[in-house]
C-alpha positions in Angstrom: 119.9 74.8 174.8 123.2 74.5 172.4 121.7 77.1 170.1 120.2 79.6 172.4 123.5 79.3 174.3 125.9 79.8 171.1 123.5 82.6 170.6 124.0 84.6 173.6 127.3 84.4 173.4 128.0 85.6 169.9 125.7 88.5 170.7 127.3 89.6 173.4 130.6 89.2 171.7 129.6 91.7 168.8 127.7 93.8 171.0 124.7 93.5 169.6 123.2 93.2 173.5 124.2 93.7 177.0 125.5 90.6 179.3 123.4 89.7 181.5 124.0 89.9 184.9 120.8 88.6 186.7 121.7 84.8 187.1 117.9 83.7 187.4 116.5 85.9 184.2 120.1 84.1 182.0 119.1 80.3 183.6 115.6 80.8 182.7 116.7 82.0 179.0 118.7 79.0 178.6 116.5 76.5 180.3 112.8 77.9 179.4 111.3 74.4 180.1 108.3 74.8 176.9 110.9 74.9 174.6 114.0 73.2 176.1 113.2 69.8 174.4 113.1 70.9 170.6 112.7 74.6 170.7 111.9 77.1 168.9 115.0 78.6 169.3 114.7 81.8 170.7 117.3 85.4 170.9 118.1 86.4 173.7 116.8 90.1 172.9 113.2 88.6 172.3 113.0 86.5 175.4 114.9 87.8 178.0 113.3 91.1 178.2 110.0 89.3 178.3 111.3 87.3 181.7 111.8 90.7 183.2 108.8 92.1 183.3 105.6 91.3 185.0 103.0 88.7 183.1 99.6 89.0 184.7 97.2 86.4 183.6 95.7 87.7 180.8 92.8 85.5 179.5 93.3 86.7 175.8 97.0 85.2 175.4 95.6 82.0 177.6 92.7 81.9 174.9 95.3 82.0 172.3 97.6 79.4 174.2 94.9 76.7 174.2 94.3 77.0 170.5 97.8 76.7 169.5 98.4 73.6 172.3 94.6 72.2 171.3 95.9 72.3 167.5 99.4 71.1 167.6 98.1 68.2 170.2 95.7 67.2 166.9 98.5 67.1 164.2 100.9 64.9 166.6 98.9 62.5 168.0 96.1 61.9 164.9 98.5 62.9 162.1 102.2 62.5 163.2 101.6 59.4 165.2 98.9 57.1 163.1 101.5 57.9 160.2 104.6 56.8 162.4 102.9 53.3 162.9 103.2 52.9 158.8 106.4 54.4 158.1 108.2 52.5 160.9 107.0 49.4 159.7 107.8 49.9 156.2 111.1 50.9 157.3 111.8 47.5 158.5 110.1 45.4 156.3 111.2 47.6 152.7 112.8 44.6 151.2 109.7 42.6 151.2 107.1 45.5 150.2 106.3 47.0 147.2 107.3 50.1 145.5 103.9 51.2 145.9 104.3 50.5 149.6 107.5 52.4 149.9 106.4 55.4 147.8 103.5 55.8 150.1 105.3 56.0 153.1 107.7 58.6 151.2 104.6 61.0 151.1 103.6 60.0 154.5 106.9 60.6 156.3 106.7 64.3 154.9 103.4 64.8 156.6 104.1 62.9 159.9 108.1 65.0 160.7 105.9 68.2 159.9 102.8 66.8 162.2 105.3 65.7 164.9 107.6 68.6 164.8 105.4 71.3 163.6 103.1 69.8 166.7 105.4 70.1 169.3 106.6 73.6 168.6 102.6 74.9 168.7 102.5 73.1 171.8 105.5 74.6 173.1 104.6 78.1 172.1 100.6 77.6 173.0 102.1 76.9 176.7 104.4 79.8 176.7 101.6 82.2 175.6 99.3 81.1 178.5 102.3 81.8 180.9 102.0 85.0 179.3 105.1 84.8 177.0 105.7 85.2 173.1 108.1 82.7 171.5 109.2 82.8 167.5 106.9 81.1 165.2 108.7 77.9 164.0 106.5 76.7 161.1 104.8 78.6 158.6 102.3 76.4 156.3 105.9 74.5 154.6 104.1 72.8 152.1 102.9 75.8 150.4 106.3 76.4 149.4 107.0 76.8 145.7 110.9 76.2 145.7 113.2 74.9 148.3 114.3 78.5 149.7 111.1 79.3 150.1 110.5 75.8 152.0 113.7 76.6 154.2 112.1 79.9 155.1 108.8 78.1 156.4 110.0 74.7 157.9 111.8 75.2 161.5 112.3 79.1 160.9 113.8 79.5 164.4 117.0 76.9 162.7 117.3 78.5 159.8 117.4 81.6 161.6 120.0 80.5 163.9 121.9 79.3 161.1 121.4 82.6 158.6 123.0 84.4 161.6 125.9 82.7 163.2 127.2 80.5 160.3 126.0 82.0 156.7 126.1 85.7 157.2 129.4 85.3 159.5 130.8 83.7 156.6 130.2 86.8 154.5 126.3 85.7 153.2 125.7 87.5 149.8 127.9 90.1 150.4 131.1 88.5 148.7 131.3 87.3 145.4 128.3 84.4 144.0 130.7 81.9 144.0 131.8 82.5 147.4 128.0 83.0 148.5 126.8 79.8 147.0 129.7 78.0 148.8 128.3 80.0 152.1 125.1 78.1 151.1 126.6 74.3 150.7 128.7 75.1 153.9 125.5 76.4 156.0 123.6 73.3 155.0 126.1 71.0 155.6 126.5 72.2 159.4 122.8 71.5 159.2 123.2 68.1 158.5 125.7 67.6 160.4 123.7 68.9 163.4 120.8 66.8 163.1 123.7 63.4 163.4 127.1 62.2 162.5 126.0 60.0 160.1 126.5 60.1 156.5 122.6 60.2 155.5 122.2 63.5 157.3 125.6 65.0 155.6 124.1 64.1 151.8 121.0 65.3 152.9 122.5 68.6 153.7 124.2 68.4 150.7 121.7 67.9 148.6 119.4 70.8 149.7 122.7 73.3 149.7 123.3 72.2 146.1 119.6 72.7 145.1 119.1 75.9 146.6 122.4 76.8 144.9 120.9 75.8 141.5 117.6 77.7 142.1 120.0 81.1 142.7 121.4 80.4 140.1 118.7 80.1 137.8 116.7 82.6 139.1 113.9 80.4 140.0 112.8 82.0 143.4 112.5 85.3 141.9 109.8 84.7 139.1 107.3 82.4 140.8 105.0 84.7 142.8 104.3 86.5 139.6 103.1 82.9 138.1 99.7 82.0 137.5 98.1 79.9 140.0 98.5 76.6 137.9 102.5 77.1 137.7 102.5 77.6 141.4 100.9 74.6 142.3 103.1 72.7 139.7 106.1 74.0 141.3 104.5 73.1 144.9 104.2 69.5 144.1 107.5 69.6 142.4 109.0 70.8 145.9 106.9 68.8 147.7 108.5 65.4 145.4 112.0 66.9 146.4 111.8 67.5 150.0 109.8 64.3 150.6 112.4 62.3 149.0 115.4 64.1 150.6 113.5 63.0 153.9 113.9 59.7 152.7 117.5 59.8 153.2 117.2 61.8 156.3 115.2 59.1 158.2 117.1 55.8 156.9 119.7 54.3 159.0 122.2 54.1 156.2 122.3 55.4 152.9 122.4 51.9 151.4 119.0 51.5 152.5 118.2 54.7 151.1 119.7 53.7 147.6 117.7 50.0 148.0 114.6 51.9 148.5 114.6 54.3 146.2 115.4 51.8 143.6 112.3 49.4 144.8 110.0 52.6 143.9 111.2 52.7 140.5 112.0 49.0 139.4 109.0 47.1 142.2 106.2 49.0 141.2 103.8 46.2 140.8 102.3 44.0 144.0 100.0 45.2 146.7 99.7 48.1 148.7 100.6 47.5 152.2 97.7 48.4 154.7 97.8 47.5 158.6 94.1 47.8 158.9 91.2 50.2 157.8 90.9 51.8 160.4 94.5 53.0 161.0 94.7 54.3 156.9 91.4 55.9 157.2 92.4 57.9 160.7 95.6 58.8 159.0 94.2 60.4 155.5 91.4 62.1 157.4 93.9 63.8 159.9 96.3 64.7 156.9 93.7 66.0 154.9 92.2 68.3 158.0 95.7 69.3 158.2 96.1 70.5 154.9 92.6 72.0 154.9 93.3 74.5 157.4 97.1 74.7 155.8 95.3 75.6 152.4 92.5 77.7 153.9 95.2 80.0 156.1 97.5 80.0 153.4 94.4 81.3 150.3 91.7 81.8 152.2 92.5 83.7 155.7 89.2 85.5 156.0 86.9 82.6 155.0 85.9 79.5 156.6 86.8 80.7 159.4 86.2 78.6 162.5 88.6 78.5 165.8 88.6 82.5 164.4 85.1 82.7 164.0 83.3 85.7 165.5 80.4 83.1 166.1 80.7 81.7 169.6 78.7 78.5 168.4 81.2 77.9 165.7 84.1 78.5 167.9 83.4 75.9 170.4 81.7 73.4 168.0 85.6 73.7 166.1 87.2 73.5 169.3 84.7 70.2 170.3 85.6 68.9 167.3 89.1 68.9 167.0 89.2 67.4 170.6 86.8 64.9 169.8 88.7 63.9 167.0 91.7 63.7 168.9 90.5 61.6 171.2 88.7 59.2 169.0 91.1 59.0 166.5 94.9 60.3 168.4 97.5 57.3 169.2 97.6 58.5 172.8 100.3 56.5 174.0 102.5 59.4 175.0 104.7 58.5 171.8 108.2 60.1 172.0 108.8 63.3 169.4 110.7 62.1 166.4 112.7 65.3 166.4 114.2 64.7 169.7 116.2 62.2 168.2 118.2 64.8 166.2 
């Protein structure tokens, strides 16, 4: 709500769009119900023209929207909500749990917040698509990124675009000296951290992201990786995942002291047993994560193979729909749990 309002005002001020005089169209743009809770963040130039057009029922868009909604529901209730049960327990009892358990929770939280937020975004985009509206994509397989700069081009894309257009570019972007451009990056990520919450954990989280991205630019890491062999891209991807996951640890805890204590336990108390609430819970969560990763890897590297939802065979398509729906019902946590990202 806030970002779309600010974006509209700034775009009108910059004369990039004309002011909207139809109060109904403007109100619907600001409070478009599929995205009002957590995005994606739309620009006025993208959404208002769609609101002014007639949108008769389009079977193709309804089908696309249902597919998005089904997949979003799966990664939300099977992946995110299952992992949430584990991560929340570790956050409360970390002082009596082993370092191995805390490390597992670090990785689990990365998948949890991805399933939670990407799942919500897909359901929002899918709902709008069924009504005949196309919202901007919000996630593009972020765990396939090989550096932090690429990660932020794939994660919460609409927020990254908003910060780029209205903070980074407004500060001069990269049209200034290198030192000043690095400062602009730092300010942009500090703004991102502060927006998530008035807590030092979010500020430090944003600052570290800014520092790492500046280092990547100084070392020229992002420029050369696309030409690297697959094995090196895999290594870079794993390093990026490790960095992102440990930064999520700072992001998710209540205080910096908790973050430091948990990181210390990972490196100093790696003995002891791994906390397993129930075998069924762990199996359900791992199955969900593997299916989610399978789809992301397929979409990233083999987009024209192993087609399921997109198969030309009606038997394969409907078998895929029924499989995901059945797994959602069988393995999902169907208690109307809150979306994690709405807290920020």
